[in-house]
C-alpha positions as CSV (number, residue, x, y, z in Angstrom):
1,M,87.9,57.4,39.5
2,H,88.0,54.2,40.9
3,D,84.1,53.7,41.8
4,Y,83.4,55.9,38.0
5,L,85.8,53.0,36.7
6,V,83.9,49.9,38.8
7,S,80.6,51.3,37.2
8,M,81.7,51.4,34.1
9,L,82.8,48.0,34.0
10,Q,79.6,46.8,35.6
11,Q,77.6,48.4,32.7
12,Y,79.9,46.6,30.0
13,G,79.4,43.2,32.0
14,L,83.2,43.0,32.5
15,P,84.8,41.5,35.4
16,H,85.0,44.3,38.1
17,G,87.0,43.2,40.9
18,E,89.5,44.7,42.6
19,W,92.5,43.2,40.5
20,M,90.4,43.9,37.3
21,V,90.5,47.8,37.9
22,T,94.2,47.6,38.9
23,L,95.1,46.6,35.5
24,T,92.7,48.9,33.6
25,I,94.1,51.5,35.6
26,A,97.9,49.9,34.6
27,A,96.7,49.7,30.8
28,L,95.2,53.2,30.7
29,I,98.1,54.8,32.0
30,A,100.8,52.5,29.8
31,L,98.2,53.1,26.7
32,T,98.8,56.9,27.3
33,A,102.3,57.0,28.0
34,A,103.3,54.9,24.7
35,V,101.3,57.0,22.6
36,L,102.5,60.4,24.0
37,H,105.8,58.8,23.7
38,F,105.3,58.0,20.2
39,V,104.2,61.2,18.9
40,L,106.7,63.4,20.8
41,H,109.8,61.1,20.0
42,F,108.9,60.4,16.6
43,V,106.4,62.6,15.2
44,L,106.7,66.1,17.0
45,F,110.8,66.4,17.5
46,R,111.8,64.5,14.4
47,I,110.0,67.6,12.6
48,L,111.3,70.2,14.9
49,D,114.6,68.5,14.8
50,A,114.8,68.4,11.0
51,K,113.8,72.4,10.9
52,L,116.3,73.0,13.3
53,R,119.4,71.4,11.6
54,A,118.1,72.8,8.3
55,S,118.0,76.2,10.1
56,K,120.7,79.4,8.6
57,I,120.8,80.3,12.9
58,L,123.6,79.1,14.2
59,F,122.2,78.8,17.9
60,L,118.9,76.7,16.7
61,Q,121.7,74.5,14.6
62,V,123.4,74.2,18.1
63,L,120.1,73.2,20.0
64,A,119.2,70.0,17.2
65,E,123.1,68.7,18.4
66,K,121.8,68.5,21.5
67,S,119.9,66.1,23.6
68,L,117.5,69.1,25.1
69,F,114.3,67.8,22.8
70,R,114.7,64.2,24.2
71,N,115.5,65.5,27.8
72,L,112.2,67.5,27.7
73,A,110.0,65.0,26.1
74,F,110.8,62.2,29.2
75,T,110.0,65.6,31.4
76,V,106.9,65.9,29.6
77,Q,106.2,62.7,30.1
78,G,107.1,62.5,33.4
79,I,104.7,65.5,34.2
80,V,101.7,63.3,32.6
81,L,102.5,60.3,34.2
82,S,102.4,62.2,37.5
83,R,98.8,63.7,36.7
84,Q,97.3,60.1,35.8
85,L,98.7,58.5,38.8
86,S,97.0,61.0,41.1
87,F,93.9,61.3,39.2
88,W,93.1,57.4,38.7
89,L,94.7,55.8,42.0
90,E,92.9,56.1,45.6
91,P,94.8,58.2,48.3
92,G,97.3,55.9,50.2
93,S,100.6,54.5,50.3
94,L,101.0,53.0,47.4
95,Q,100.0,56.5,45.0
96,E,102.2,58.4,47.4
97,A,104.7,56.0,46.8
98,L,104.6,55.6,42.7
99,L,103.9,59.5,42.6
100,A,107.6,60.1,44.7
101,L,109.2,57.7,42.4
102,A,107.8,59.9,39.3
103,N,107.9,63.1,40.6
104,A,111.9,62.2,41.0
105,A,112.7,60.6,37.5
106,T,110.4,64.1,36.1
107,L,112.7,66.6,38.4
108,I,115.9,64.4,36.7
109,F,114.6,64.4,33.7
110,G,113.8,68.4,34.1
111,M,117.4,68.9,35.5
112,L,119.0,67.2,32.2
113,T,117.0,69.5,30.1
114,L,118.8,72.3,31.6
115,F,122.1,70.4,31.4
116,S,121.5,70.5,27.5
117,L,120.3,74.0,27.1
118,L,123.3,75.2,29.4
119,G,125.9,72.8,26.7
120,T,123.7,74.4,23.9
121,V,124.3,77.7,25.0
122,E,128.3,76.9,25.9
123,T,128.4,75.4,22.1
124,Y,127.0,78.0,20.9
125,F,129.6,81.0,22.8
126,F,132.6,78.8,21.8
127,R,131.7,78.7,17.7
128,R,130.9,82.2,18.1
129,N,134.2,82.8,19.7
130,I,132.5,85.0,22.7
131,A,133.8,82.6,25.7
132,R,137.6,82.6,24.4
133,H,137.9,85.5,26.7
134,F,135.4,84.3,29.3
135,P,135.5,81.6,31.4
136,M,132.2,80.0,29.8
137,R,132.8,76.1,31.0
138,G,133.5,76.4,34.6
139,L,130.3,78.7,34.8
140,M,128.3,76.6,33.4
141,Q,129.5,73.5,35.3
142,T,129.3,75.6,38.5
143,A,125.7,76.1,37.3
144,K,125.1,72.4,36.6
145,L,126.7,71.7,40.1
146,I,124.2,74.0,41.8
147,I,121.4,72.7,39.6
148,A,122.5,69.4,40.9
149,I,122.4,69.9,44.3
150,G,119.2,71.5,44.4
151,V,117.6,68.9,42.5
152,G,119.0,66.2,45.0
153,I,117.8,67.8,47.8
154,L,114.3,68.1,46.2
155,I,114.3,64.4,45.3
156,V,115.1,63.7,48.8
157,S,112.8,65.5,50.8
158,M,110.2,63.7,48.5
159,L,111.2,60.1,49.0
160,L,111.3,61.2,52.9
161,N,108.7,63.0,52.7
162,K,110.2,66.1,54.7
163,S,110.6,69.6,54.1
164,P,113.6,70.9,51.6
165,L,113.8,73.3,54.7
166,F,114.7,70.5,57.0
167,L,117.3,69.1,54.6
168,L,118.9,72.3,54.3
169,S,119.1,72.8,57.9
170,G,121.0,69.6,58.6
171,L,123.3,70.7,55.6
172,G,124.3,73.7,58.1
173,A,126.0,71.8,60.3
174,M,127.7,70.3,57.9
175,T,129.6,72.9,56.3
176,A,132.9,72.3,57.4
177,V,132.5,68.8,55.2
178,L,130.6,70.1,52.6
179,M,133.8,72.8,52.0
180,L,136.2,70.0,52.3
181,V,134.1,67.9,49.5
182,F,133.9,71.1,47.2
183,K,137.0,72.8,47.9
184,D,138.4,72.3,44.3
185,P,135.3,73.5,42.4
186,I,134.9,76.4,44.7
187,L,139.0,77.5,44.4
188,G,138.4,76.4,40.6
189,L,135.4,79.0,40.5
190,V,137.4,81.6,42.1
191,A,140.3,81.1,39.4
192,G,138.5,80.8,36.8
193,I,136.7,84.5,37.8
194,Q,140.3,85.9,38.4
195,L,142.0,84.5,35.1
196,S,138.8,86.3,33.1
197,A,139.2,89.0,35.0
198,N,142.7,90.0,34.7
199,R,142.7,88.2,31.1
200,M,145.8,86.2,32.5
201,L,144.5,83.1,30.7
202,N,142.5,82.3,27.3
203,I,141.7,79.4,25.5
204,G,144.0,78.6,22.7
205,D,146.6,80.3,24.3
206,W,150.2,79.0,24.8
207,L,151.0,77.6,28.1
208,E,154.1,77.2,29.8
209,M,154.4,75.4,33.2
210,P,157.1,73.6,34.3
211,K,156.2,72.5,37.5
212,Y,153.4,70.2,35.6
213,N,155.4,69.5,33.0
214,A,152.7,71.7,30.4
215,D,154.2,73.6,27.6
216,G,151.6,73.8,24.5
217,S,148.2,74.9,23.9
218,V,145.4,75.6,26.2
219,I,142.3,73.5,24.8
220,D,139.7,73.7,28.1
221,I,139.6,76.0,31.2
222,G,136.9,74.1,33.1
223,L,135.3,74.7,36.6
224,T,138.4,72.7,38.4
225,T,140.7,71.5,36.2
226,V,142.7,73.3,32.7
227,K,143.7,70.9,29.8
228,V,147.0,72.1,27.9
229,N,148.0,70.1,24.7
230,N,151.3,69.6,24.7
231,W,153.7,70.2,21.6
232,D,154.1,66.2,21.5
233,N,150.5,65.7,21.8
234,T,150.5,64.7,25.0
235,V,148.1,66.0,27.7
236,T,148.3,67.9,31.0
237,T,145.6,68.6,33.2
238,I,146.3,71.1,35.8
239,P,143.9,72.3,38.5
240,T,142.4,75.7,37.7
241,Y,143.8,77.1,41.5
242,A,147.1,76.1,40.6
243,L,147.1,79.0,37.6
244,I,146.7,81.8,40.6
245,S,148.3,80.2,43.4
246,D,151.3,79.1,41.4
247,S,153.8,80.6,38.4
248,F,153.2,80.0,34.5
249,K,154.3,81.9,31.4
250,N,151.9,82.9,29.0
251,W,153.5,83.4,25.5
252,Q,150.2,84.5,23.6
253,A,151.7,88.4,23.8
254,M,154.3,86.9,21.8
255,S,151.9,85.1,19.1
256,E,150.5,88.6,19.0
257,S,152.9,90.6,18.6
258,G,154.4,89.2,15.4
259,G,158.0,89.3,16.3
260,R,159.6,85.6,18.0
261,R,162.9,86.1,19.9
262,I,166.0,84.7,19.0
263,K,168.5,84.5,21.9
264,R,171.4,82.6,21.3
265,P,175.5,82.8,22.1
266,V,178.2,81.9,19.8
267,Y,181.4,80.7,21.9
268,I,184.6,82.2,20.6
269,D,187.5,80.8,21.6
270,S,189.3,83.1,23.0
271,T,193.0,82.4,22.1
272,S,191.8,83.5,18.6
273,V,191.2,87.0,19.0
274,H,193.8,89.5,18.2
275,F,194.5,93.1,16.8
276,L,193.6,93.3,13.0
277,S,196.3,93.6,10.7
278,D,196.4,96.0,7.9
279,A,196.2,93.6,5.5
280,E,193.1,92.2,7.7
281,I,191.8,95.3,7.6
282,E,192.1,95.7,3.9
283,Q,190.6,92.3,2.8
284,L,187.4,92.8,5.4
285,A,186.8,96.2,4.2
286,Q,186.1,94.4,0.7
287,S,182.9,93.4,2.6
288,K,179.6,95.3,1.7
289,L,178.6,95.6,5.2
290,L,181.9,96.4,6.9
291,G,183.0,98.5,4.6
292,A,182.0,102.1,5.9
293,Y,182.5,100.7,9.6
294,L,186.0,100.1,9.3
295,S,186.7,103.6,7.3
296,E,184.9,105.6,10.1
297,R,186.4,103.5,12.9
298,K,190.2,103.9,11.3
299,Q,189.8,107.1,11.0
300,E,188.4,107.4,14.9
301,I,191.2,105.3,16.3
302,E,193.8,107.3,14.5
303,A,192.2,110.6,15.6
304,F,192.2,109.3,18.8
305,N,196.0,108.2,18.8
306,R,197.1,111.7,17.2
307,E,195.6,113.5,20.2
308,Y,197.1,111.6,22.9
309,A,200.5,111.3,21.0
310,I,200.4,107.6,21.0
311,D,203.5,105.7,20.3
312,N,202.2,102.9,17.8
313,E,205.5,101.2,17.6
314,S,203.8,98.7,20.5
315,R,200.3,97.3,20.2
316,L,200.1,97.8,23.9
317,N,200.0,101.5,23.2
318,G,196.3,103.2,22.1
319,R,193.3,101.5,20.5
320,H,193.0,99.6,18.0
321,L,190.7,97.5,15.9
322,T,190.3,93.8,16.6
323,N,188.7,90.8,15.3
324,L,186.6,90.1,17.8
325,G,185.2,93.4,17.7
326,T,184.9,94.1,14.0
327,F,183.0,90.5,13.6
328,R,180.7,91.6,16.0
329,A,179.9,95.2,14.5
330,Y,179.8,92.6,11.4
331,L,176.6,90.4,12.8
332,Q,174.9,93.4,13.8
333,R,175.1,95.1,10.3
334,Y,174.4,91.8,9.1
335,L,171.0,91.0,11.2
336,E,169.9,94.7,10.4
337,N,170.3,94.0,6.8
338,H,168.2,90.7,7.3
339,P,164.3,90.7,5.5
340,R,163.3,88.4,8.6
341,I,164.3,90.1,11.3
342,R,162.1,93.0,13.1
343,K,163.8,96.3,12.9
344,D,161.1,98.0,15.3
345,M,162.1,95.5,18.1
346,T,165.1,94.7,20.0
347,L,168.3,93.9,18.2
348,L,171.8,93.5,19.3
349,V,174.7,91.5,19.4
350,R,176.4,91.8,22.7
351,Q,179.2,89.9,25.0
352,I,177.9,88.2,27.6
353,E,179.2,86.6,30.9
354,G,181.2,83.6,30.2
355,A,181.6,80.1,32.2
356,G,185.1,79.3,31.4
357,N,183.9,77.7,27.7
358,G,184.9,80.4,25.4
359,I,183.9,84.1,24.8
360,P,179.9,84.5,24.6
361,L,179.2,86.1,22.0
362,E,175.0,86.6,22.0
363,I,172.5,87.4,19.0
364,Y,169.6,88.9,20.6
365,C,166.6,89.9,18.1
366,F,163.1,89.2,16.8
367,T,162.1,87.3,13.8
368,N,159.3,89.0,11.8
369,T,156.9,85.7,12.2
370,V,156.0,83.5,15.3
371,A,155.6,80.2,13.0
372,W,157.6,77.8,14.6
373,G,159.2,76.1,11.6
374,E,159.4,79.3,10.0
375,Y,161.1,80.5,13.1
376,E,163.8,77.6,13.2
377,A,164.7,77.8,10.0
378,I,165.3,81.8,10.1
379,Q,167.3,80.9,13.1
380,S,169.5,78.1,12.0
381,D,170.0,80.2,8.7
382,I,171.5,82.7,10.8
383,F,173.7,80.3,12.8
384,D,174.8,79.1,9.6
385,H,176.0,82.1,8.1
386,V,177.5,83.2,11.4
387,F,180.0,79.7,11.5
388,A,180.6,80.3,8.3
389,V,182.0,83.9,8.0
390,I,183.7,83.4,11.3
391,G,187.1,82.2,10.5
392,E,187.4,85.2,8.1
393,F,187.7,87.1,11.0
394,G,190.7,84.7,12.2
395,L,188.2,83.7,14.8
396,R,187.5,79.9,16.1
397,V,184.4,78.5,17.4
398,F,185.3,77.2,21.2
399,Q,184.2,73.5,21.7
400,N,185.5,70.5,24.1
401,P,188.1,68.0,23.0
402,T,186.4,65.0,20.7
403,G,188.2,61.8,20.4
404,H,189.4,63.4,17.0
405,D,191.3,65.7,18.7
406,F,193.0,63.1,21.3
407,S,193.7,60.8,18.5
408,A,195.4,63.9,16.5
409,M,197.2,64.8,19.8
410,A,198.7,61.4,20.4
411,A,199.4,61.5,16.2
412,S,201.8,64.6,16.8
413,R,203.7,63.4,19.6
414,A,204.4,59.8,18.8
415,P,208.3,59.4,17.7
416,Q,208.9,59.4,14.2
417,D,211.1,57.0,12.9
């Protein structure tokens, strides 16, 4: 084509020196590239983008949001540029150098086109809620990494004018180095597959991992990291493989069950525990929740004492009702009749082992909601009621002495005038 171009310049009486031929070739290549760029970016793909955005098909809408067509246009331009260089330039070192650069640029934009396509698929899967139980982001990042490595090998082989197999054979000797460099992606890929296969963690789950100060909702599961949006609106980043090697708590089962646990003790002052007198029993029997219980328990105790000929003159003999046991029975029935407590889940009031700070009476039950605000309101209402009625049973809540207590003690011991 070089000779043909020279003859054309001669035919029209134009200068046909080497510089003029080079300038003409450069002008033809630039003109072709400019026209192609205008047609692709400002005509064809602009019309196509408008059609896709107006489509009712979600995948086509997502496709329009990504830079796929822009990268595809540059890929096409790179292919056309390579063909022009092969067509117009004479074989030689200049043509080889320019072709290598053009092909490298074409490969890069081709890689970016594939990245955009993978990003489109990933976004589509997330919007359709298909990828919630599947490590889609990690797999896409793995695919992008493999593509980038492959393109990098091809570009280096073209620039060095060597076969890709030659470079791959050299990489074999660097296996240990590559394993060290890509340790996190490899571990992350394996961890992502295990998390998905065993249904251990999904996007949107409530994760708690004290080792990394993570306590919140999972917002991203990537190839190398998992992001957790904590309840204080901070974001914690955890290595993906750490979720396999370390332990963590997933609260999602609680959310899906529809019930959230209340497990909290009330500490009773042990010096306030005593047997109930007949007057106290009569007063407590007026309670709708305790009437049937006290009547039944009183008959049971009287029958026991008669059967074993117990002398009731001393409280040390036989069985008697206590204010603590009656209070525990009251709380059990109170929870059983509470409209916001699940009756199909564990519900009990029990004594647990103390630690020198009173008698722990623990409430163990589940609310009928998992919403944080509602749960806290229900729990607070229950314990407000507990603290309000505990005095009716002759019991006191245990608490450490305060400044007011010490002042009252000092005042009581002060000499009287």
